[in-house]
C-alpha positions as CSV (number, residue, x, y, z in Angstrom):
1,M,-79.4,-59.3,-43.7
2,L,-78.5,-55.7,-42.9
3,S,-79.7,-54.1,-39.7
4,A,-81.9,-51.0,-39.9
5,T,-79.0,-49.0,-38.2
6,K,-76.4,-50.2,-40.7
7,I,-78.8,-49.2,-43.6
8,S,-79.7,-45.9,-42.0
9,K,-75.9,-45.1,-41.8
10,Q,-75.2,-46.2,-45.3
11,L,-78.1,-44.1,-46.7
12,G,-76.6,-41.2,-44.6
13,E,-73.2,-41.8,-46.3
14,Y,-74.9,-41.9,-49.6
15,T,-76.8,-38.7,-49.1
16,S,-73.5,-37.0,-48.0
17,R,-71.9,-38.3,-51.3
18,V,-74.8,-36.9,-53.4
19,K,-74.6,-33.4,-51.7
20,N,-70.8,-33.5,-52.4
21,G,-71.3,-34.7,-56.0
22,L,-69.3,-37.8,-55.3
23,V,-71.6,-40.6,-56.0
24,D,-70.0,-43.8,-56.7
25,K,-71.2,-47.3,-57.7
26,I,-71.8,-48.4,-54.1
27,G,-73.9,-45.2,-53.4
28,L,-76.0,-45.9,-56.6
29,E,-77.0,-49.2,-55.0
30,Y,-78.8,-47.1,-52.4
31,E,-80.4,-44.6,-54.6
32,G,-83.9,-46.1,-54.7
33,M,-84.0,-46.5,-50.9
34,A,-82.6,-42.9,-50.4
35,R,-85.3,-41.5,-52.6
36,A,-87.9,-43.5,-50.7
37,M,-86.6,-42.3,-47.3
38,E,-86.6,-38.8,-48.7
39,T,-90.2,-39.1,-49.7
40,L,-91.2,-40.4,-46.2
41,N,-89.3,-37.6,-44.6
42,T,-90.7,-34.8,-46.6
């Protein structure tokens, strides 16, 4: 089980890849969570 801190870090890394246009397979696994976080943060 992943800790909240680790998930948060991974989501941050995913967001960075999106902004840089470098999304990879690992990043895509977090797409749903990243979108959910963005919804909560806006």
